[in-house]
KOLVO-377399 format. One record per residue: x, y, z of N, C-alpha, C, CB in turn; residue in three letters. Coordinates in Angstrom, 2 decimals. Atoms other than C-alpha are relative to their C-alpha. Glycine has a CB too. Layout:
        nu        nv        nw       cau       cav       caw        cu        cv        cw       cbu       cbv       cbw     r
         X         Y         Z         X         Y         Z         X         Y         Z         X         Y         Z   Ala
...
This chain:
        nu        nv        nw       cau       cav       caw        cu        cv        cw       cbu       cbv       cbw     r
      0.45      1.21     -0.62    102.03     92.02    145.40     -0.89      0.38      1.19      1.20     -0.89      0.44   Unk
      0.90     -0.29     -1.11     99.06     92.10    147.76     -0.04     -1.19      0.95     -1.42      0.33     -0.52   Unk
      0.08      1.01     -1.05     98.41     90.16    150.92     -1.28      0.26      0.78      1.26      0.02      0.93   Unk
      1.22     -0.15     -0.79     95.43     89.59    153.22      0.03      1.22      0.91     -0.24     -1.24      0.82   Unk
     -0.11     -1.12     -0.92     96.75     92.34    155.50      0.13      1.35     -0.71      1.18     -0.20      0.91   Unk
     -0.08     -1.25      0.77     97.04     94.94    152.70     -1.36      0.70      0.03      0.44     -0.27     -1.46   Unk
      1.28     -0.73      0.01     94.40     97.68    152.48     -0.95     -0.58     -1.04      0.24      1.49     -0.28   Unk
      1.02      0.56      0.88     91.15     96.55    150.90      0.03      0.68     -1.37     -1.38      0.14      0.63   Unk
     -0.02     -0.70      1.29     91.45     99.23    148.19      1.10     -0.55     -0.91      0.21      1.51      0.21   Unk
     -1.08      0.59      0.79     94.78     97.74    147.05     -0.39     -1.39     -0.49      1.30     -0.07      0.82   Unk
      0.43      1.34      0.38     93.33     94.24    147.05     -1.08      0.05     -1.07     -0.51     -0.76      1.22   Unk
      1.04     -0.13      1.02     90.28     95.36    145.07      0.60      0.44     -1.33     -1.08      1.01      0.46   Unk
     -0.68     -0.42      1.24     92.53     97.13    142.54      0.71     -1.18     -0.65      1.01      1.12      0.31   Unk
     -0.68      1.18      0.53     94.61     93.95    142.16     -0.99     -0.98     -0.59      0.84     -0.68      1.09   Unk
      1.03      0.90      0.49     91.43     91.92    141.74     -0.54      0.48     -1.35     -1.14     -0.12      1.01   Unk
      0.57     -0.53      1.25     89.95     94.20    139.07      1.03     -0.05     -1.13     -0.50      1.46      0.20   Unk
     -1.05      0.11      1.01     93.26     94.45    137.24      0.21     -1.43     -0.45      1.30      0.56      0.54   Unk
     -0.15      1.41      0.32     93.63     90.69    137.42     -1.15     -0.54     -0.82      0.13     -0.80      1.26   Unk
      1.17      0.43      0.76     90.08     90.16    136.15      0.10      0.44     -1.46     -1.29      0.55      0.62   Unk
     -0.09     -0.51      1.37     90.62     92.36    133.12      1.13     -0.69     -0.76      0.22      1.53      0.02   Unk
     -1.13      0.63      0.67     94.06     90.95    132.31     -0.28     -1.48     -0.27      1.28      0.16      0.85   Unk
      0.35      1.41      0.18     92.81     87.37    132.82     -1.00     -0.14     -1.14     -0.58     -0.59      1.29   Unk
      1.02      0.07      1.05     89.80     88.02    130.60      0.62      0.22     -1.37     -1.11      1.03      0.26   Unk
     -0.67     -0.26      1.27     92.03     89.44    127.86      0.80     -1.24     -0.42      0.93      1.24      0.10   Unk
     -0.81      1.18      0.32     94.43     86.48    128.05     -0.82     -1.21     -0.37      0.88     -0.34      1.15   Unk
      0.85      1.14      0.31     91.74     83.84    128.16     -0.82      0.25     -1.26     -0.93     -0.30      1.17   Unk
      0.72     -0.34      1.23     89.79     85.67    125.48      0.83     -0.32     -1.23     -0.40      1.47      0.00   Unk
     -0.89      0.31      1.12     92.80     85.36    123.20      0.13     -1.50     -0.22      1.38      0.61      0.24   Unk
     -0.19      1.44      0.18     93.35     81.66    123.87     -1.26     -0.68     -0.52      0.43     -0.64      1.32   Unk
      1.25      0.61      0.45     89.69     80.78    123.39     -0.29      0.40     -1.44     -1.18      0.40      0.93   Unk
      0.30     -0.49      1.34     89.30     82.93    120.28      0.90     -0.59     -1.08      0.10      1.49     -0.03   Unk
     -0.90      0.58      0.99     92.33     81.42    118.57     -0.33     -1.45     -0.31      1.44      0.11      0.47   Unk
      0.32      1.42      0.14     90.92     77.89    118.98      1.26     -0.85     -0.08     -0.86     -0.23     -1.24   Unk
     -1.28      0.71      0.04     94.50     76.75    119.59      0.26     -0.77      1.29      1.14      0.98     -0.25   Unk
     -0.18      0.75     -1.24     94.02     75.22    123.03     -0.43      0.83      1.19      1.45     -0.43      0.16   Unk
      0.46     -0.64     -1.22     92.43     76.03    126.33     -0.40     -1.09      0.98     -1.19      0.97     -0.29   Unk
      0.38      0.98     -1.01     91.08     74.33    129.45     -1.15     -0.87     -0.50     -0.39      0.71      1.32   Unk
      1.07      0.91      0.46     88.71     71.35    129.05     -1.40      0.59      0.14      0.07     -1.29      0.78   Unk
      1.36     -0.53     -0.16     85.66     73.16    130.48     -0.24      1.14     -0.99     -0.22      0.49      1.44   Unk
      0.18     -1.08      0.98     86.25     76.16    128.20     -0.18     -0.59     -1.38      1.20      0.97      0.03   Unk
      0.16      0.67      1.30     86.65     73.86    125.20     -1.42     -0.54     -0.14      1.03     -1.14     -0.15   Unk
      1.38      0.51      0.07     83.30     72.26    126.06     -0.99      1.14     -0.20     -0.35     -0.80      1.27   Unk
      0.89     -1.15      0.17     81.69     75.70    126.27      0.06      0.52     -1.44      0.37      1.12      0.98   Unk
     -0.13     -0.37      1.41     83.05     76.54    122.81     -0.82     -0.96     -0.86      1.49     -0.01     -0.45   Unk
      0.78      0.98      0.74     81.53     73.30    121.53     -1.50      0.23      0.17      0.35     -1.41      0.45   Unk
      1.42     -0.32     -0.22     78.18     74.22    123.12     -0.43      1.20     -0.84     -0.27      0.27      1.50   Unk
      0.31     -1.18      0.81     78.31     77.59    121.38     -0.19     -0.39     -1.47      1.12      1.06      0.13   Unk
      0.14      0.46      1.39     78.85     75.87    118.03     -1.26     -0.84     -0.17      1.24     -0.82     -0.42   Unk
      1.17      0.87      0.07     76.14     73.29    118.76     -1.30      0.80     -0.06     -0.02     -0.93      1.20   Unk
      1.24     -0.78     -0.09     73.51     75.92    119.64      0.04      1.28     -0.83     -0.27      0.34      1.44   Unk
     -0.15     -1.16      0.88     74.81     78.55    117.20     -0.21      1.32      0.75     -0.97     -0.10     -1.16   Unk
      0.04     -1.23     -0.79     75.27     81.24    119.87      1.44      0.49      0.20     -0.70     -0.24      1.39   Unk
     -1.34     -0.50     -0.28     78.20     83.44    120.84      0.61     -0.82      1.14     -0.03      1.52      0.36   Unk
     -0.70      0.83     -0.99     80.83     81.65    122.97     -0.21      0.53      1.42      1.50     -0.04     -0.32   Unk
      0.15     -0.58     -1.33     80.33     84.07    125.86     -1.24     -0.49      0.73     -0.05      1.48     -0.11   Unk
      1.24      0.42     -0.65     76.78     82.85    126.52      0.15     -1.34      0.73     -1.11     -0.10     -1.03   Unk
     -0.18      1.23     -0.77     77.57     79.20    127.36      1.06      0.13      1.09      0.38     -1.13     -0.93   Unk
     -1.00     -0.20     -1.04     80.64     80.39    129.26     -0.64      0.62      1.24      1.14      0.90     -0.52   Unk
      0.66     -0.65     -1.13     78.48     82.64    131.43     -0.98     -0.97      0.67     -0.73      1.27     -0.46   Unk
      0.99      0.92     -0.57     75.76     79.99    131.89      0.70     -1.11      0.81     -0.86     -0.62     -1.13   Unk
     -0.70      1.08     -0.71     78.18     77.17    132.82      0.69      0.55      1.26      1.05     -0.68     -0.94   Unk
     -0.64     -0.62     -1.16     80.14     79.50    135.13     -1.00      0.33      1.09      0.74      1.26     -0.41   Unk
      1.04     -0.32     -0.98     76.92     80.63    136.82     -0.51     -1.26      0.68     -1.16      0.73     -0.68   Unk
      0.44      1.27     -0.59     75.76     77.04    137.30      1.06     -0.56      0.95     -0.31     -1.02     -1.11   Unk
     -1.09      0.45     -0.88     79.17     76.22    138.78      0.00      0.80      1.30      1.37      0.14     -0.71   Unk
      0.08     -0.84     -1.20     78.85     79.16    141.18     -1.15     -0.45      0.91     -0.18      1.49     -0.39   Unk
      1.15      0.51     -0.78     75.43     77.84    142.26      0.36     -1.33      0.65     -1.26     -0.16     -0.91   Unk
     -0.42      1.29     -0.56     76.88     74.34    142.71      0.98      0.22      1.16      0.65     -0.88     -1.10   Unk
     -0.94     -0.31     -1.09     79.70     75.83    144.81     -0.75      0.38      1.27      0.96      1.13     -0.41   Unk
      0.78     -0.43     -1.16     77.15     77.48    147.10     -0.71     -1.18      0.65     -1.03      1.08     -0.41   Unk
      0.70      1.18     -0.51     75.23     74.22    147.43      0.96     -0.89      0.79     -0.63     -0.79     -1.16   Unk
     -0.95      0.89     -0.65     78.36     72.28    148.35      0.57      0.57      1.31      1.13     -0.31     -0.94   Unk
     -0.49     -0.54     -1.28     79.48     74.72    151.05     -1.13      0.13      1.02      0.66      1.37     -0.22   Unk
      1.17      0.09     -0.88     75.96     74.45    152.52     -0.37      1.29      0.70      0.23     -1.05      1.02   Unk
      0.43     -1.31     -0.50     75.50     78.17    153.09      0.11      0.99     -1.16      0.87      0.46      1.25   Unk
     -0.06     -1.00      1.06     74.94     81.24    150.97      1.03      1.05      0.37     -1.40      0.66     -0.24   Unk
     -1.06     -0.99     -0.17     78.13     83.26    150.79     -0.16      1.00     -1.13      1.45     -0.67      0.01   Unk
      0.35     -0.93      1.07     76.89     86.28    148.85      1.22      0.67     -0.63     -0.94      1.06      0.52   Unk
     -1.20     -0.62      0.56     80.35     87.87    148.44      0.66     -0.96     -0.99      1.00      0.39      1.12   Unk
     -0.60      0.99      0.90     81.77     84.68    146.97     -0.87     -0.23     -1.23      0.23     -1.33      0.74   Unk
      0.91      0.29      1.11     78.69     83.99    144.82      0.01      1.13     -1.03     -1.42     -0.22      0.53   Unk
      0.06     -1.11      0.95     78.40     87.46    143.29      1.39      0.33     -0.56     -0.60      1.24      0.67   Unk
     -1.36     -0.16      0.50     82.19     87.69    143.01      0.28     -0.97     -1.14      1.00     -0.21      1.11   Unk
     -0.19      0.99      1.06     82.24     84.48    140.99     -0.80      0.37     -1.25     -0.41     -1.39      0.49   Unk
      0.79     -0.44      1.17     79.44     85.81    138.77      0.68      1.17     -0.71     -1.43      0.41      0.44   Unk
     -0.72     -1.12      0.60     81.38     89.04    138.23      1.21     -0.51     -0.78      0.45      1.00      1.09   Unk
     -1.18      0.56      0.65     84.48     87.04    137.39     -0.37     -0.63     -1.34      0.67     -1.05      0.91   Unk
      0.38      0.70      1.22     82.71     84.88    134.82     -0.59      0.96     -1.03     -1.00     -1.12      0.31   Unk
      0.53     -1.01      0.93     80.96     87.93    133.31      1.14      0.68     -0.75     -0.85      1.05      0.76   Unk
     -1.18     -0.59      0.65     84.34     89.59    132.62      0.56     -0.96     -1.04      1.08      0.36      1.04   Unk
     -0.62      1.03      0.83     85.71     86.39    131.18     -0.80     -0.22     -1.29      0.11     -1.32      0.79   Unk
      0.82      0.30      1.17     82.79     85.63    128.84     -0.13      1.20     -0.93     -1.38     -0.47      0.44   Unk
      0.11     -1.21      0.81     82.54     89.23    127.65      1.22      0.18     -0.90     -0.17      1.23      0.91   Unk
     -1.21     -0.19      0.80     86.17     89.43    126.51      0.17     -1.06     -1.06      1.21      0.02      0.91   Unk
     -0.05      1.03      1.03     85.95     86.12    124.69     -0.82      0.44     -1.21     -0.51     -1.37      0.55   Unk
      0.85     -0.46      1.10     83.10     87.54    122.65      0.62      1.18     -0.75     -1.37      0.40      0.53   Unk
     -0.65     -1.14      0.66     85.04     90.76    121.95      1.02     -0.48     -1.02      0.67      0.93      1.03   Unk
     -1.03      0.49      0.92     87.97     88.86    120.42     -0.60     -0.76     -1.17      0.99     -0.89      0.73   Unk
      0.66      0.70      1.11     85.63     86.68    118.39     -0.57      1.01     -0.99     -1.12     -0.92      0.52   Unk
      0.56     -1.03      0.88     83.90     89.80    117.01      1.09      0.77     -0.74     -0.88      0.97      0.80   Unk
     -1.12     -0.68      0.66     87.30     91.32    116.19      0.62     -0.87     -1.10      1.06      0.38      1.02   Unk
     -0.47      0.86      1.08     87.94     88.35    113.89      1.21     -0.86      0.31      0.31      0.82     -1.15   Unk
     -1.17      0.82     -0.36     90.68     86.55    115.82     -0.11     -1.43     -0.54      0.16     -0.03      1.51   Unk
      0.07      1.38      0.52     89.31     83.10    114.80      0.33     -0.12     -1.49     -1.39     -0.56      0.24   Unk
     -0.24      0.03      1.45     89.81     84.02    111.13      1.41      0.40     -0.40     -0.98      0.90     -0.69   Unk
     -1.38     -0.40      0.29     93.46     85.11    111.41      0.81     -1.20     -0.51      0.66      0.61      1.26   Unk
     -0.87      1.10      0.44     96.27     83.08    109.80      0.49     -0.82      1.20      1.21      0.55     -0.81   Unk
     -0.39      0.90     -1.08     97.38     80.08    111.86      1.25      0.47      0.73      0.24     -1.39     -0.56   Unk
     -1.25     -0.44     -0.65    100.89     81.46    112.52     -0.26      1.13      0.98      1.02      0.44     -1.05   Unk
      0.32     -1.12     -0.89     99.40     84.62    114.03     -0.84     -0.47      1.19     -0.75      1.11     -0.78   Unk
      0.80      0.54     -1.11     96.86     82.67    116.10      0.89     -0.73      1.01     -1.08     -0.94     -0.53   Unk
     -0.93      0.68     -0.91     99.71     80.57    117.55      0.69      1.02      0.89      1.04     -0.83     -0.79   Unk
     -0.65     -1.07     -0.77    101.52     83.74    118.62     -0.98      0.60      1.01      0.54      1.10     -0.93   Unk
      1.00     -0.59     -0.89     98.32     85.24    120.07     -0.38     -0.97      1.12     -1.25      0.39     -0.79   Unk
      0.33      0.98     -1.03     97.58     82.00    121.92      1.08     -0.01      1.09     -0.15     -1.41     -0.62   Unk
     -1.08     -0.05     -0.99    101.02     82.07    123.59     -0.04      1.31      0.80      1.36     -0.15     -0.69   Unk
      0.14     -1.28     -0.70    100.53     85.76    124.43     -1.14     -0.10      1.01     -0.25      1.17     -1.02   Unk
      1.15      0.17     -0.89     97.15     84.88    125.91      0.33     -0.85      1.21     -1.14     -0.62     -0.74   Unk
     -0.38      0.87     -1.12     98.58     82.06    128.04      0.90      0.75      0.98      0.71     -1.27     -0.52   Unk
     -0.89     -0.79     -0.85    101.36     84.30    129.34     -0.79      1.05      0.77      1.11      0.67     -0.85   Unk
      0.80     -1.07     -0.60     98.84     87.07    130.03     -0.88     -0.52      1.12     -0.86      0.68     -1.06   Unk
      0.89      0.45     -1.07     96.33     85.00    131.97      0.76     -0.62      1.15     -1.02     -0.99     -0.55   Unk
     -0.81      0.51     -1.13     99.08     83.32    133.99      0.44      1.14      0.92      1.25     -0.77     -0.54   Unk
     -0.35     -1.18     -0.81    100.24     86.77    135.13     -1.23      0.48      0.77      0.55      1.14     -0.89   Unk
      1.24     -0.47     -0.63     96.63     87.73    135.86     -0.40     -0.86      1.19     -1.13      0.02     -1.02   Unk
      0.34      0.90     -1.11     96.08     84.67    138.04      0.79      0.40      1.25      0.29     -1.47     -0.37   Unk
     -0.82     -0.46     -1.12     98.93     85.89    140.21     -0.60      1.25      0.64      1.44      0.28     -0.47   Unk
      0.59     -1.24     -0.54     97.24     89.31    140.56     -1.20     -0.30      0.88     -0.43      0.93     -1.15   Unk
      1.23      0.14     -0.78     93.84     88.11    141.68      0.12     -1.03      1.11     -1.13     -0.38     -0.90   Unk
     -0.21      0.89     -1.13     95.11     85.24    143.80      0.62      0.75      1.18      0.89     -1.18     -0.41   Unk
     -0.60     -0.79     -1.07     97.20     87.72    145.75     -1.02      0.93      0.64      1.18      0.81     -0.54   Unk
      1.08     -0.82     -0.56     94.11     89.91    146.16     -0.80     -0.83      1.01     -0.92      0.55     -1.12   Unk
      0.63      0.95     -0.91     92.51     86.83    147.78     -1.41      0.43      0.41      0.86     -0.17      1.24   Unk
      1.38     -0.38     -0.28     88.92     88.07    147.48     -0.98     -1.03     -0.54     -0.30      1.38     -0.60   Unk
      0.78      1.08      0.59     87.24     85.64    145.08      0.66     -0.44     -1.29     -1.47      0.43     -0.24   Unk
     -0.65      0.64      1.14     88.11     83.40    142.15     -1.05     -0.40     -1.04      0.81     -1.22      0.45   Unk
      0.86      0.60      1.01     86.70     81.90    138.98     -0.73     -1.16      0.67      0.82     -0.49     -1.25   Unk
      0.75      1.06     -0.68     83.94     79.46    140.03      0.66     -1.39     -0.12     -1.39     -0.07     -0.56   Unk
     -0.63      1.31      0.17     85.97     76.50    138.67      1.36     -0.10      0.68      0.15     -0.31     -1.46   Unk
     -1.36     -0.02     -0.53     89.18     77.50    140.46      0.14     -0.67      1.35      0.46      1.40      0.10   Unk
     -0.14      0.51     -1.36     88.62     76.65    144.12     -1.08     -1.04      0.26     -0.08      1.14      1.04   Unk
      1.01      1.03     -0.23     86.91     73.32    144.72     -0.70      0.21      1.34      0.63     -1.40     -0.04   Unk
      0.75     -0.19     -1.25     84.14     73.76    147.30      0.24     -1.11      1.00     -1.47      0.09     -0.29   Unk
     -0.26      1.10     -0.92     85.08     70.38    148.76      1.02      0.41      1.05      0.49     -1.24     -0.77   Unk
     -0.98     -0.49     -0.96     87.98     72.21    150.41     -0.69      0.73      1.15      1.00      0.92     -0.68   Unk
      0.72     -0.74     -1.03     85.47     74.36    152.28     -0.88     -0.94      0.83     -0.86      1.10     -0.64   Unk
      0.88      0.94     -0.70     83.16     71.47    153.16      0.78     -0.72      1.10     -0.60     -1.03     -1.00   Unk
     -0.80      0.76     -0.95     85.98     69.61    154.91      1.03      0.86      0.72      0.69     -1.13     -0.70   Unk
     -0.95     -0.94     -0.62     87.88     72.73    156.08      1.45     -0.37     -0.30     -0.21      0.03      1.52   Unk
     -1.37      0.36      0.41     90.97     71.64    154.15      0.77      1.26     -0.30      0.01     -0.96     -1.23   Unk
């Protein structure tokens, strides 16, 4: 468990570990098509609509969200901005890996198991990178909290 007062190297390790574990877990849930967050589901639909890999709309929407976050906090926070881009890059990359490995074509019973494994995995990962407290997925922390200092 990390804390704001822990050494930066420990916090960065927790962040990177959390990013990878989160990407693996979310990659599984998205690839199984058995349920995921509303914004991720919409990105999957965009991928089908435009006949592109799922990772591309995920990266584009996440990047646009990061830009919107910067606009709403009314200043350019380069650490937060590039951190959010790094986060979404990990996430979108792993989704594409699982799709290329054929997860969407597995039997339904196996996809259900993988989806539950994915949910458990990304929930653990969220704990890792939240404790690192460096940056988050662009959709995680509403910028309105920063605008009003909540």
